[in-house]
Every structure is written in C-alpha cells, then in structure tokens.
Steps between C-alpha positions, in 0.01 A plus 500: 500500500307785337371457149697645211440864417616546142566866426462417132130416529370613841343849502730723705616799292249790502470641146240713325300301244393719207233248396344480846562869583605385846802390699559125500764273646675284244789255489820548305369302202187710454693820566725433201254325270246783540755778547342686207173531697642554848654804667731525800454852644820558697403727789649312799834339583330160480414575136865576424599160638226328297607673177863398547391138542273505194776658292744229609254218425422632153865576426604147600217341303486699178688829529599641157867447421547775240328805355319306228349259755404791727325691221312184401394439862383862533286480186355158591161497671615272784818368653620164369245272666653163408850595612377655827277201579776245437744694715265541798399134487869405507570703814162476673624294796779753568230768507305318771478718813480195728731255324678283761844523335519816290214732600462799266740791573599332829773289655388140542794429732345701784292316759502731804224763497584766756268781396125531465306629199583858605838446329316526169310817587643806316461706817762285672766669286409838647626444854302662780331737254387201294326358804350838587339539157401132472309425817442139400867442584431577867355151543576157351387475139284213377646275231509645150310330216738357241425764236572787738808325638639469146448873436666597827787258444589685178480832685730378778754359255501832313514748789630328813724731702870462572664444838535203731320176414450175686762258371382210289601153620853415392595854394877538562456879538298448820595712803293429811220363285492799264652622174593863443512735203207371296422701189177639361388352170589644159153650447490662845846646451424658163241733353239280338386632161278322252280613212125445531328345199130488420496128587720259690633371168613849399650569843707181497635564151575868563718409796691205356752615240561209262804291583599133499521330836850526643687174547410354838234766571200342670213613721477344847238244401732346239755417771508260790388647830791698648699384799415676825822698566546853368737540206653782294501475122470693175174476299527316171241698301164673487290206621731452796464865606122513451455197729794564732472278813617762749340311790460140605131474585264209547131513573344251738161390373219345701299203379254733328780689322505820704836639616543529876881525545811611311868411494690817412878531446758685293550383142716581201707818519590677179847625414517859366120524512443839331743431217345157443136602535539801269646269236255213528165631630306688228235621746728738689606863445849634557712808511880515486723624777790733436721193538318344204315238703123432489282630783120469523315788332361720776126554458428601860534825688676523836194388696411209273246688288495395137637725228402272215570761231869425557449182296485713184875559545538141380385601152827654396796536730860399535447428870161325518373182338234230511533185290122463465459860382793474259343183361159668457661802336672276247168324427335839449778615266462198276122546487396188690304700759194693385587874480213605729577237764546669840823414680484509880761390754416347837759586763566371848776551755542348844536755780712358782493705819866445592827438322507136612181436296338298777168686503279606208314829532313480170506351152321760286384398153417770246427527128625774269406568139802540271324580171397295198693248295527759222664745739737238636595411144620857440839583658423874514174439686670266746764762568239772553305285746817411690595868511159584647558251780853625562367857511299416812805333651719805449229733633475278809875513560516876441210547739681325784837660432366853478271455803796383709711792383232766555354370827827404662341178623652156449425283199375227735228737617417654163514204260204300640280811464613565144395173335300521176239236581178626339597455137393147402156613381649807334744280308219282371301804383806655337585179312147471364515860379851441367358241261294773331720806549857447621569861590176533692566174684844619602363837616231324703766291673722798574204688652417202723863472615510866598163482678628209707831677566317810623287285728821364648629854555177591681557207737835632624513772769669790317465871548360713221836594353634146510188362333511762226866426433442123488208543259726708280802271485391136541414463130807670354682290240286191564501340156745207506543522121530879465836639393641739759571855401873489434680831525735585216772573753388304803603668818684289750278406794564691815432259787704497815863401451735363760809290534475161669544553873857443614614396155775759463449469122600773259265389224166655408234524767225238507164622367211435738136502382183526706241238402256257664532687829877451524837611361683276252774485242374389159666163554316444829178640357506247214483224764198651677189273475297787348752560222394320181805564279866404501782726613620585143147606401454698821834678459434584134160646579612711795850609401480517121133576431407708803209288631357550846666225705175350634341496156812343355495224763128418476438519124536154339705467185291465185555254220634666187510873431339729754211704363309798625127437538 
C-alpha cells in the first residue's frame, strides 16, 4: 500500500508567495492560513479547478454566513486560523489522495484500473488534435508524482467530456459494458467568472457571497465514498455544486506514491443543470433567453476567440448576471471595499468542437478590468460601462447584417470574418482613462471599436462601391440606449405584402420583412436567434414607431426610460 498523501499538508498546489517572491507548492492548510500572503494567478484551466476547490474548502470551514460576518472577514488581516485548522484536521483522512477506503475526490469502490496515466493528461480531452499538439501522448506516459496527479485529477473532474463511458461494475445502466449520455460538469457547461483579488484571501471572499450552509449541503469529502454506478440527482447547495462528483475516478498508486493507472467511469448527472448551476454557483456568468431561462454568458467569438469586454454587460442589465459581481457591487456600495480598489473579472469558457461535447478544442482563460470599487458603487457608472460593452456588441451585429445584405454572400461565410477580436487591450486602456475622464474613456473605446470594425471590412472581398457603402452604414443607429427618432406621424412601413399561399382568405395581406438574409413576418422574426426582443416590442418599434426592422430586432431593451446620449 502506498503511504498517505494528505492534501491538507503535502505541498501540491502551486501558488505565488508574496514573502518569497516566488511560486511555491503548498497544502490546503497553508493555502488558507496564509491566504493573505499568497496569490493564485488564474491563467490556465487547472487554476480554475484549483480555485473552485479552495473556495469550497474555505466556505465549508469558515465561510461568512451574513453580511456582518463577511465585512468582518474582509477587514481582518487573515482568515480565521483556528476554525480553518480545526476543520481541516477533522477531515484530513478524507482529503488523503491514497486513502484505501475514501480517497480524496475519488470513488473508493473502484478496483479495476483500465487506463494508464494518459487518462489524466489534459490533452486526452482534445481527441486526435489533443494528441497532435501533445506529442508526449504518442507513447506511454511514466507514472505521475502524487502532487501532479492531484492537480490533474481536479482538472479531469472539472472538464471531462461527455459521451460514452466504460460502465462501472454493477451499474444497471450498462449496455455492452458501456453507459451512454454522460454529461459535462457544471463548470465546463457554464461560463466561469470570478473576481480577482490582490491576495488569495481577497479572491476567496470576493467570490463567496455570504450565506448560511443549506440543510444537507456538503462537499464530497464530508460524505462517504460514492457507490460505483452512475446516478442522477439534484444538487443540495453551493458546496455540492462546487465539488460535484461528475465522474467516478480512482487513481492507482505505486509503492512510492506515484500514479500509474486510472479507473474512469461516469458519475453523478445533474438535473436541469443550467437552472441549478446559475442559482447555486457564484463563480459563473449568465444571460437570459427569450424564454426567460438562464444560458451561459457568451464571451467568445465564433471561432473561439475571447471577447472579454462582454463581461461588462454584467454590470447593469436585465438579461445578464453574475452572483459574485452582484455581491462585490453590494460590498462596494456599502463602503466595505476601498474606493480605489480595481475590480477585474477572470472569464473562461469551454470550447467543444461538436454538439455532442465529446472533444474539447480549447479552454481559454482571460482577464478583463471592470473599473474600480467606487465606479461599481455608482449605478450611473455601472450603466455607462455596460452600455459601452453593449455598443461593441451592436456594432458587431450591424457589421455582419449589413455585410451580408451588401455583399449578397451568406451569413455563414461573412460572420467568421466580421468578429471583433482585437479589443481586449483597447477595453483595458479605455477603462483606465474612464477613471479619470469618463467622456474621453468612452470616446477612446468607440474609436477602437470602429478601427477593429474597419479592419474586418478590409478582410472581406468587396468591390469599391460595396466597401464604401458598408463603411457608411454599418455604424448607423448603433447605440443600444439611444432613443430612435420617432416621426410625429409615423409612416406605415412598405415591405412586401402577400396573402398566405392557397389560403383563400379575404382578410388583410400578411406583411413580409427582409432581415437576416431572409423574409419573415414579425411573428417569425421575433423567434429568430439573432432577434433580442419579444414580439410585442418588435411590433411596437416597427409598426408604431417606424424603426428599421433589423435595428428593431437587434437593439436590446433598456432598463427604465430611454435616453439620447
């Protein structure tokens, strides 16, 4: 039997030590006890998995239960050392990577190891491309040291792909030795979004809104090791979601503690995953579908390039939200956060290369500056910053729509060439200027958006007249908050009108509108995936107020009275 490898005390988590000015590996105990002098720079998917674990451990041990406790914890120099120490000592054996009965984050019921250490390698989730870009996978891998195996275990539990899995012994869902329909985990299925603090202590507190532990809510290490068969269930609370056991995995350790084989099977499946995750996981970002259901906030362009400025839409919107950001905004409003404290969001989204989610193409991680605590504390400033972000979104949509209309080419051909993907640095510069001069910061952002849009236009093969026309029209009526020019006696639109074919009806002819490269009634247009408003709003804008139909469909509704900027 291998010796114990206690994740509480063994050095396995790579963190930046401010006192040593170097990266060091620490155990869970030191990570929390010295969280005020350690930093977890989240730049890789592995770092996302590590942060989620650390947040769950701290939340289970000493997470603030109400606003007063949270404010006191924020102002304290360190996290509660005595409480954290007592908790980790209590559960140390369940946080033993090689425990013979309940190994940490694993299923102790598994005893058949059918895969080698390559099962832990992140490149194995990328299919053939993963092997191509990770040449070490072309040959058998040597055993992993325990610290690296623990890091990769977290990564696999967080990001493992869906599809067919080898059936665990005794699983009643087995068909020819396999189980079908496995899910991706809650973090891989959502847009990860957390706020980066100056230290690990600040980061943990910023991303854990105060709340009492829900009845029955426990992290995996506070439970008995799960049975091997897959099961479907509903999470109990935040700790359950943050440590969701979406796979049954067990590491086989050699006598010297290295990991040379892996048992790997399907695990817990979540019911209504987006609805549940959006409600329970504070480190995710969401938008709202026209049906009123949560969908992950899109921060990626069509080809998987990051558009991190989209995160600013979370600052003030009816459709977008992030529990961590809402929590930080509330702390800024009540003065707990220092006014000059920079607020930055770290975003990540899993790019699956097919609709079955069985291969990962990339997991980009990016950071975007949102302003200062003083700006977040001011509703008007939050709205202005969100409007700036939405401005780029509307320009991007207009660019595609007008390019399709003018060029006559399909949206499938045009859209990938019309992605605003060179704006992350421009957003950061604009936000820094915005802190000194709001109007200048907004102008700087608008200039950068138009420079990027014009670069996109240059990349599309258009003749001189087409290019000139596109340059002239793509930016018309782009402000999502601007009030349209309403005519005193709005003229009725004059699109094509026809009666339904073969209807024989005597009633009024159906009005057909050209938009998004097709011809639609307003009712059908309101169901188009590029339409962002409901049918009543669309009809009011087009029929009663005389809006251009495409502008009416692609301009989000604002909160409160519309104003002209």
